[in-house]
C-alpha positions in Angstrom: 17.2 15.0 -13.6 14.3 17.1 -15.3 13.9 18.4 -11.8 17.8 19.2 -11.0 17.9 16.5 -8.3 21.7 16.4 -8.4 24.2 15.9 -5.8 27.7 17.5 -5.9 29.0 14.2 -7.8 26.2 15.2 -10.5 24.5 12.0 -9.5 20.6 12.2 -9.7 18.2 11.2 -6.9 14.7 11.0 -5.9 12.4 11.9 -2.9 9.8 9.0 -2.1 8.4 9.0 0.9 7.2 6.1 2.9 3.8 7.4 2.9 3.7 8.0 -1.0 5.0 4.3 -1.3 2.2 3.2 1.0 -0.3 4.8 -1.1 1.0 4.0 -4.6 1.4 0.3 -3.5 -1.6 -0.3 -1.7 0.5 -1.9 1.2 1.1 -1.9 4.7 3.7 0.1 6.2 5.6 -3.0 7.4 5.6 -4.4 3.7 6.8 -1.3 2.6 9.9 -0.9 4.9 10.5 -4.3 4.1 10.5 -3.9 0.3 13.0 -0.9 0.3 15.3 -3.2 2.8 15.5 -5.7 0.2 16.3 -3.0 -2.6 18.7 -0.9 -0.7 22.7 -1.3 -0.6 23.4 -2.4 2.9 20.6 -4.8 3.3 19.3 -5.7 0.0 20.7 -6.1 -3.4 22.0 -2.9 -4.1 19.0 -1.3 -6.9 18.6 1.7 -4.6 20.7 3.6 -2.1 19.1 5.9 0.6 20.7 8.7 2.2 19.3 10.1 5.3 18.9 14.0 5.5 17.2 14.1 9.2 15.4 17.3 10.8 12.0 15.3 9.4 13.3 15.6 5.8 12.7 12.6 3.3 15.4 10.2 2.5 17.4 11.0 -0.7 17.3 7.8 -2.7 19.7 6.9 -5.5 18.1 4.5 -8.2 20.7 2.4 -9.8 21.0 1.4 -12.8 22.7 -2.0 -14.0 25.6 -2.8 -16.4 27.5 -6.0 -17.2 30.8 -6.7 -15.7 32.5 -7.4 -19.3 31.7 -3.6 -20.2 32.7 -2.4 -16.6 35.9 -3.9 -15.6 37.4 -0.5 -14.4 34.5 -0.4 -11.6 35.8 -0.4 -8.0 36.5 -4.0 -6.6 34.4 -3.1 -3.9 31.4 -2.9 -6.0 32.4 -5.9 -7.9 32.6 -7.9 -4.7 29.0 -6.4 -3.6 27.9 -7.9 -6.8 29.2 -11.1 -6.6 27.4 -12.1 -3.4 23.9 -11.5 -5.0 22.1 -14.6 -4.7 19.8 -14.3 -8.0 21.5 -15.5 -10.9 20.1 -12.8 -13.3 21.6 -10.2 -11.2 25.1 -12.2 -10.7 26.1 -10.9 -13.8 25.1 -7.2 -13.5 26.7 -4.3 -11.9 25.0 -1.4 -10.1 26.1 2.1 -11.3 24.6 5.7 -10.5 22.5 7.3 -12.7 24.5 10.4 -14.0 23.0 13.5 -15.6 24.8 12.7 -19.2 23.2 11.4 -22.4 23.6 7.7 -22.8 22.5 6.8 -26.6 22.4 3.0 -26.1 19.9 3.2 -23.6 16.1 2.5 -24.8 12.8 3.0 -22.3 11.4 -0.1 -22.8 8.2 1.3 -21.7 8.1 3.1 -24.8 9.0 0.3 -26.9 6.5 -2.4 -25.8 2.7 -2.9 -25.9 3.0 -5.2 -22.7 4.5 -2.4 -21.2 1.9 0.0 -22.0 -0.8 -2.4 -20.6 1.2 -2.4 -17.4 1.1 1.6 -17.3 -2.9 1.4 -17.9 -3.1 -1.2 -15.2 -1.4 0.9 -13.1 -3.3 4.1 -13.8 -6.6 2.3 -13.3 -5.3 0.8 -10.0 -4.4 4.8 -9.2 -8.0 5.5 -10.3 -9.7 2.8 -8.2 -7.6 3.7 -4.9 -8.7 7.6 -5.5 -12.2 6.5 -5.5 -12.1 4.3 -2.6 -10.5 7.0 -0.4 -13.1 9.5 -1.3 -16.1 7.1 -0.6 -14.6 6.4 3.1 -13.4 10.0 3.7 -9.8 8.1 4.3 -7.6 11.5 4.3 -9.8 13.0 6.8 -9.7 10.2 9.3 -5.9 9.6 9.0 -5.4 13.4 9.4 -7.6 13.8 12.5 -5.2 13.7 15.3 -8.2 12.9 18.0 -8.7 9.8 16.0 -7.8 6.6 17.7 -8.6 4.0 15.3 -6.3 5.0 12.3 -4.3 1.8 12.2 -7.6 -0.2 12.2 -9.2 1.9 9.6 -6.2 1.8 7.6 -5.9 -2.1 7.6 -9.8 -1.9 6.5 -9.0 0.3 3.5 -6.4 -2.0 2.5 -8.7 -4.9 2.5 -11.1 -2.7 0.5 -8.3 -2.1 -2.1 -7.1 -5.8 -2.5 -10.8 -7.0 -3.7 -11.7 -4.0 -5.6 -8.6 -3.0 -7.4 -6.8 -6.4 -7.6 -8.8 -8.5 -10.2 -9.7 -12.2 -9.2 -11.7 -15.0 -10.8 -13.3 -15.4 -7.9 -13.4 -13.9 -3.8 -14.1 -16.4 -1.0 -16.0 -14.6 2.0 -17.2 -16.3 4.8 -16.8 -19.8 3.7 -18.7 -19.1 0.3 -17.2 -18.3 -3.1 -18.6 -15.2 -5.0 -18.0 -13.6 -8.6 -15.3 -11.0 -8.7 -17.6 -8.2 -10.1 -20.2 -8.7 -7.5 -17.8 -8.2 -4.6 -16.1 -5.5 -6.7 -19.7 -3.5 -6.9 -20.6 -4.4 -3.3 -17.4 -3.0 -1.9 -17.6 0.3 -3.9 -20.6 1.3 -1.8 -18.9 1.2 1.3 -18.3 4.7 2.9 -16.7 5.9 6.5 -20.2 4.7 8.4 -19.6 1.1 7.3 -16.1 1.1 8.4 -16.4 2.7 11.8 -19.6 0.1 12.1 -17.1 -2.8 11.6 -14.9 -1.4 13.9 -17.2 -1.0 16.5 -18.4 -4.6 16.0 -14.8 -5.8 16.3 -14.1 -3.8 19.7 -17.5 -4.9 21.1 -17.2 -8.5 19.9 -16.7 -11.1 22.9 -15.6 -13.7 21.1 -12.1 -14.3 20.3 -11.3 -13.6 16.5 -8.8 -16.2 15.3 -8.6 -14.9 11.7 -8.6 -11.1 12.0 -8.5 -10.4 8.2 -11.2 -13.2 7.2 -13.2 -11.4 9.9 -12.8 -8.0 8.3 -13.7 -9.4 4.8 -16.7 -10.9 6.0 -17.7 -8.3 8.6 -17.4 -5.1 5.3 -19.2 -7.5 2.9 -22.0 -7.8 5.3 -22.0 -4.2 6.2 -24.2 -2.7 4.0 -27.2 -5.2 4.6 -26.6 -5.4 8.8 -25.4 -1.9 9.8 -28.8 -0.2 9.8 -30.6 -3.1 11.7 -27.7 -3.3 14.2 -28.1 0.5 15.1 -31.7 0.3 15.2 -31.3 -2.4 17.4 -29.4 -0.4 19.6 -31.9 2.3 19.5 -34.7 0.1 20.6 -33.0 -1.1 23.2 -31.8 2.0 24.9 -35.3 3.3 24.5 -37.8 0.2 25.1 -35.5 -2.2 26.3 -34.2 -0.9 29.7 -31.3 0.9 28.4 -32.4 3.9 30.1 -32.6 2.2 33.5 -29.3 0.5 32.9 -27.6 4.0 32.3 -29.5 5.9 35.4 -31.7 7.9 33.4 -35.3 8.6 34.3 -38.0 10.5 32.5 
């Protein structure tokens, strides 16, 4: 409403691209698509309504608010029937309405009324700062925007794992069958940079052993990357220079 994003019927809407949702939630694209489907009015419970604009423009999203049936008997039968099919018992007595550009004095923003909500906001802000630091450490945007880089999807998956292990606090973290304190894992993972991620990608592409649990492999490889990467590449150099690598590649001195 502050931005003046109102349609011809004076209904407020937002722009929230899938890319931004992925970034803010720290989830995969597929997970965010599923979440949106669960919320929208076509496949889900009707908390949001999406309207495509085409021509590469982002969807317009109407974020609904809910009122009780008792106060809204004048609503259309179509909307009442839709609300009656909602499986969640907490929503069965609620009805979605558009947010209009008028003042509703009965509405109180719970974020401004609750210390618990303040704690949630603090955690969100902390997670946002955490995400920014991780992306800076691994030069995420550079790799994602490089059209010639062919491992963007795998690079993003590794980023998601780092985010999960750093920004979501655990009592302990299991890596390679061993249990480690969360703070230790967080400190370790925050030292990872783009070279470590590329090293893990190289290891995955060069391995001849079938990886049964890819995520577990990635977690272990990232954790070990700080201590093993230097030795790995040093062995590569030694092999090329002294172990017959030149002859294998047809190089003579």
